[in-house]
TORROTI-255025 format. One record per residue (C-alpha): y, z, x; residue in three letters. Coordinates in pm, whole numbers, plus 32768, in hexadecimal, padded with zeros to 4 digits. Example, Ala and Ser with C-alpha at 12.3 -4.5 7.8 and 13.67 -1.06 7.14 Angstrom:
<nodes>
7E3E830C84CEALA
7F9682CA8557SER
</nodes>
This chain:
<nodes>
12A155D9A869UNK
12BA5567A701UNK
1216541DA760UNK
10F254DEA7F0UNK
10CE55B5A6B9UNK
10E75485A5D4UNK
0FDC53D6A6A2UNK
0EFA5507A688UNK
0F195520A50EUNK
0EEF53A9A4E6UNK
0DB253BEA5B9UNK
0D3554DCA4E2UNK
0D5A540DA3A4UNK
0CE852B3A417UNK
0C6752B2A580UNK
0C23513DA5A2UNK
0D7650D6A51AUNK
0E2D51DCA5EAUNK
0D86516BA72CUNK
0DD74FFFA6E5UNK
0F415061A69BUNK
0F645124A7E1UNK
0EC0500BA8A2UNK
0F9C4EFEA809UNK
10D84FC8A84CUNK
1066500EA9B3UNK
10D5517AA9A5UNK
10EF51B0AB1DUNK
119F5300AAF2UNK
1085538EAA20UNK
0F865312AB1FUNK
104353B4AC3DUNK
105C54F6AB73UNK
0EE254ECAB3AUNK
0EA454C1ACAEUNK
0F9055E7ACEFUNK
0ECD56C3ABFCUNK
0D8A5664ACABUNK
0E2356B7ADFEUNK
0EA15806AD7EUNK
0D455852ACF8UNK
0CA9580CAE4DUNK
0DA058F5AEF9UNK
0D7E5A0DADFBUNK
0C0459EFADE3UNK
0BC65A04AF5AUNK
0CE35AE1AFD4UNK
0D4D5BC8AEBCUNK
0D3F5D31AF2CUNK
0D2E5CD8B0A0UNK
0E8E5D49B0F1UNK
0F0E5BE7B11BUNK
107D5BD1B17AUNK
11705B05B0ACUNK
118F5A08B1C5UNK
101359E7B1DEUNK
0FFD59BDB067UNK
10FF58A4B069UNK
105657EDB189UNK
0EFC5805B0EFUNK
0F825796AF9FUNK
1034566CB040UNK
0EFB560DB103UNK
0E17561AAFD4UNK
0F155565AEFAUNK
0F2C544EAFFAUNK
0DB15448B01AUNK
0D7D543CAE9FUNK
0E785322AE76UNK
0DF35259AF9BUNK
0C895273AF2FUNK
0CEE5230ADC6UNK
0DAD50FCAE34UNK
0C8C5075AF04UNK
0B8950C1ADF8UNK
0C625025ACE9UNK
0CAB4EF0ADBAUNK
0B404EABAE0BUNK
0AC34F04ACAFUNK
0BCE4E26AC15UNK
0B594D08ACEFUNK
09F44D29AC76UNK
0A514D6DAB0BUNK
0B224C2FAB02UNK
09E04B6EAB2EUNK
09664BFAA9E0UNK
0AA94BF9A91AUNK
0BF74B4DA92EUNK
0CA54C91A8D5UNK
0D6E4D88A99AUNK
0D784D94AB12UNK
0D744EA9AC15UNK
0EC44F3DABAEUNK
0E324F95AA5CUNK
0D045037AAFEUNK
0DEA50FEABE4UNK
0E865196AAADUNK
0D3451EAAA12UNK
0CB75287AB55UNK
0DFB534DAB70UNK
0DC953CFAA10UNK
0C735450AA7BUNK
0D28554BAB59UNK
0D84560BAA20UNK
0C115642A9DDUNK
0BFC56EAAB30UNK
0CF057EBAAA8UNK
0BBB5898AA20UNK
0B855919AB82UNK
0CB859F1AB54UNK
0C115A90AA26UNK
0AF65AFEAB09UNK
0BA15B49AC54UNK
0CB15C31ABD3UNK
0BC05D20AB1FUNK
0AD55D0BAC4CUNK
0BE35DAEAD21UNK
0BEF5ED7AC35UNK
0A765EEBAC03UNK
09C45EB8AD51UNK
086F5EA1ACA7UNK
08D95D45AC2CUNK
08FD5CBBAD8FUNK
078C5C57ADB0UNK
07BA5B75AC81UNK
08D45AB4AD2BUNK
07F4599CADAAUNK
0760596BAC50UNK
08BB5964ABB0UNK
092F5866ACB2UNK
0806577FAC72UNK
082F5797AAF7UNK
09A45749AB06UNK
09715625ABF5UNK
08655597AB0FUNK
095155BCA9E5UNK
0A61550BAAAAUNK
097353F0AB02UNK
090653D2A997UNK
0A7453C4A92DUNK
0AB352ACAA27UNK
098051E6A9BCUNK
09C551FCA847UNK
0B3751B2A860UNK
0B175098A960UNK
0A1A5000A872UNK
0B175020A757UNK
0C354F95A827UNK
0B724E6DA8AFUNK
0ABB4E3BA766UNK
09674E17A80DUNK
081F4ED0A7DFUNK
07D95021A87FUNK
06CB4F82A95BUNK
07BA4E81A9EDUNK
08BD4F8FAA22UNK
07C8506FAADCUNK
07564F49ABB0UNK
08BC4EEAAC0AUNK
09225050AC58UNK
07EB5091AD2BUNK
080D4F47ADE4UNK
09784F99AE2EUNK
091E50F4AEADUNK
08545063AFCDUNK
097E4FE3B098UNK
0A57510DB038UNK
09495204B0A7UNK
090B513BB1E4UNK
0A7D513FB237UNK
0A9652B5B1F6UNK
096752FAB2D4UNK
09F8521BB3E3UNK
0B4452D9B3D5UNK
0A915429B3E4UNK
09C453ADB50BUNK
0AFD533CB5C1UNK
0BA2548CB581UNK
0A685538B606UNK
0A6C5461B73FUNK
0BDE54A7B771UNK
0BA9561EB751UNK
0A7C5611B83BUNK
0B4A5549B935UNK
0C5E5650B92EUNK
0B6C576BB978UNK
</nodes>
């Protein structure tokens, strides 16, 4: 926990140096913690106040944690491949850490979803809050991957977008297979 707090305060003072430090140390634990925060945010944002049982909460959290880590791993691996063409710097493991850290940005969803349970008039703004937080998370990833790989923002965006194509295709293929399986069972 102290490592996480020290990383936060170091990032607050000198962001570029803190990101390079975390990337060089390959802080896998902090990345996994970031993915866990993102998974918790998904569960709380979509199912808070729905009378979810403890068992349902644990299963949804585990599913979203696994999904966050898997997609983060694939995105980091493919982005690292393309970024290595532009710089001889850090590889996919460093990008996995940066993308895991972006899960902490998604913690802002908790700041919206918990008051929205108490004030139902905030519920219509949920989609807007979700889009804003996801854009902030993407901006965090772009800026910090650029810092970690020491390349321009344009090259970073190109590498991240190019890497999203196979990840998105794979996700759509998996969803299609699940849909076919469910249709086959009915």
